N, C-alpha and C positions, 0 to 999 in steps of 0.2 A: 294203445297199443301195446301189447303183450310179447313175451315173445318165452323161451325158454331153455334152459342150460342146458345139453345133451349130458352132460355128467354127470351133476348131482341133482337132474329135475327139477331144479328152485324157476320159476315161472315171474318173470321181472314186467314192471310198467316203463315204456321208454317212449319218447316224443321225437318228433320230423329233424329237431336240432342234433340229439345221440344218434340215429341211424347217419345222417348226413357226415358227420368229423369222419368217421371212417369207413365208407362204406356199408355201412350195414355188422363191420367187425366190435363183437362188445370182449371184455374180458368181463366173466360170472366174479359178484361181489362175494358168493359163498366158496368157491373152491378154486379159484382164481385161473379158471378154466378159459381159452380162447376159445369162441365159436362164432359162426355164423348168422347175427339174428333174425336175418331174411328169409331163412329154410322154416323158422315156427314162425313168422311174426303175422298177429293175427288184431282183428277189432273187435272180438269180444273170445271171452272165453269159455269151454262149452260146460253144463251143470255137472257143478262139484260132486262127490266129489269124482276127479279123474287124476289120472296117474303121468299122460304124456300126449300133449297137442297134436296134430295132425301136421305131418311135412308136405310142405309147398312143390308140389313139383314145377321144374321149369318148365315150361309152354314149347314147342321146337320153333315158333315164330315170335317177336314180339308183340303185345299187346296193341291195340290200335285204342288208340285214345281221342275221343270227338267233343268233349264239356269242354269249350273253351272258357275261359273267365277272364283273360285279357289280351292285347295284340297289340303293337304299338304303332301309331300312327305313322302313314308313308310321308317320305319329306314332298312338303311343297314342289307344285310345281314351278318351273322358272319363268321368274317375268320378266316381261318385254317391257325394253324402254320403250315407251310412245311419241317421244322426240325423232328416234332411228326410225321406226315404224312408220312416222309421216313422210321423214326425208325421203326413205325407199320405195313408197307410196307415190310422194310428187313428180319422183326420173319415168317413170310410165305413166299411161293414163289406162283406165279401170272403167272398164262398160259392164260389169256385168250385176251393174244394178237396170242399168237401162229394162223395159220391161216395151215389150213392140208389141202390137193387137192387129190381127191382120185384119183387110180391108170390111171381109165380108162383116168380122165382129164387128167395128165399128160401124158400118152401114145398120146395123140390126139392133144396136144402141142406140142411134139414134131415132129411129121407128117404135120404139119400146116404150109402150102406153108407161104412164108415172105408176108408182105404190101407192095405193090405198091406204090412209092410215088405220095403223091398227084400233079395232074393237077396244072397246072399252070396258068390255066382258072381261077380257083376258087378264090373268094374273100377272104382277109385277115379277121382275127378277127374287126381291127380296121375302114376298109371299111363296116362291117355288124353292125356296134357299133354309128356311127355317125348319122344315122336318127334316133334314140332312144336319141341321145343328142341332135338335136333339137328342137326334142319334148318337153322335160321335158324342156329345154329352154323356149320354149315358152308356156308351160303352168305354171313355176315360173312366166313369165313376168305375165300373164292375171291375179294368184292368187296375184299377189304386186299389180296390178293394182285395181284390187279387194278391198283386203287391205285399199289401196289410198283412194277409193270412201266411203267405210263405216267410214274413219276416217280421211273426207274432213275437218270438222269442226274445230280439234284439229291441222292440219295440216295447217291451211291458218292462224290459231291464233298462231302459232308459227312462232318468227321472224326469222330463219332460213330459213324452208323451205317454210316460208309464200312469203319471197323475193324473191324466184327461182321461187316459182306457177306463184306469178306478171308476174315474168321478163318475163317467157313462154308463159304465155297467152299473153303478151305483142305483142310479136314476133310470135305465130301462130295464132292471134285474135279468142280467144276461152275464152268465158268473164266467172268469178269465181264466183258463187253461194255466196250469202250474208251470211256471218254468225253473227249469232247476238252477241256482246257480251257487258252483259249494262252495267258492272262494268268500261267498259274505256268509257262512257257517263258521261259529266264535265255538270253541269248547273251552266252557267253563271250568268242568273239575271231573275228572274220571279217577277209576279206583279200579284195583285188581285184587282181589282174593282167593279163594280155596273154595269152590262148593261147598254147600253146606249139607247136600243130600245125596252128591253124587261124587263117585270117588274118583281120580284122576282128571278132575275139570276142576277149570276155573271159571269164576264168578267176574264177567265186568261190567262196571255200570260207567257211563258217562253223561254227562249234563252239555246238552248241547244248545245256543239260544242261534236265532235266526238274523239277524241284523241288516235284512236285505227291507225294501221299503214295499215287498210282494211276497205274496203265499210263496211257497215251494212245495215239491215232494219232497219226502225221508231219504238222504241222501244212500248211497250205495257206501257202507262204512267198510275201511280197511285197518286193520289188525295185523301189527309189525313188531313180532319179540326180536332181543336181540342179545349176545351173552354179556360179560364183562370187555370183551375186545372190541364191543361196537358192531360186530359180522352178524347178519340175520340168520335167522335158525329158524324160523318158520313165520307164515305171512296166510292172514284168511282174508277173505272178501267177503262182505254178508249183503245179500240184498236187503232191499226194507221190508221186504215180506216174510224175514228168516229171523227178525228181531222183533216184529208188528204183528200181530196176529187180530187186531182187530179191523177190516177191510174199510169202516166209517171214516177210521181214523187216518187211515192211510191214504183215501179219497180226498179231504179235506187237505193234509198237506201241514206245513208247518208255517205258522201265521205268521207273519211279520212283527218281530222285537218280542215273539212266543221261545220259550223255551223248554225242551224234552229232556226226561232221563229215559238214556237207553238202557236197555236188561239184556248184558248176550252172553252166553254161554258156549267158551270153548274148551278143548280138550289140553289138558295139559301137558306142555313141552318138556317138563322135566325141570331141574335146580339151573340146568344153563342158560336161561333164559331169565334175565335180572334187570330189562328193560322193556316196554311196551312205547307202544308210538300209534297214536290214530291219524289215519286221512279221512278224507270228502271225497265223493265221486259223482 
């Protein structure tokens, strides 16, 4: 999630833990201004360049949330002591289990003819049950396939199920979807220098390796420039199509164990920038 300082218009990335610490109130790391981060909180930034994030207008009534992910189980019912129940039952006679039949019903049952044996051509209960068993099995398999598709990203990231899926798709010839795991991307080397042909610009090169056991898409690259006091003075988020113009390479992703050199062109913030930091999203 992202929020913007109303004083210096710096855009910051923050998580749920940061929001919960002071109920959304934060301090800008650039200009030290106090502000409410929830006012401009958003989960997606607009296309760059932009100046201000839209302000979240307060609702007249609290919004209703209905996507339940957890509810505590109710307390188990009280257990009645069987010995106490037996003593209370023995103190008074219980006639609720007695069944009385009227006289005409007893007389008609005495003269009722005996039932004829079941014909042999009728199907047995087992023969009538197997279509339901097949239908329930197919529905269960369909439900399992839907759940596997909905949770495909964790299944591909898991070492056990991921290896099984990759070996199965290699035999069947079905490509697995690319799953992002930016925490398993390793920055091997980086360099920042003046752009050789564009004035007032920087040329940044970064060598990235995919340490995951599966191919993943090229990440959203964040570049943060800092001054000598460690304060951030500029930040830029680059989408994969901004630093790679080959759609074939973008569609194939970064193979497991492979490395790639990323070349970036950014505006020179001046002599104040003495340090830079890379991040992957």
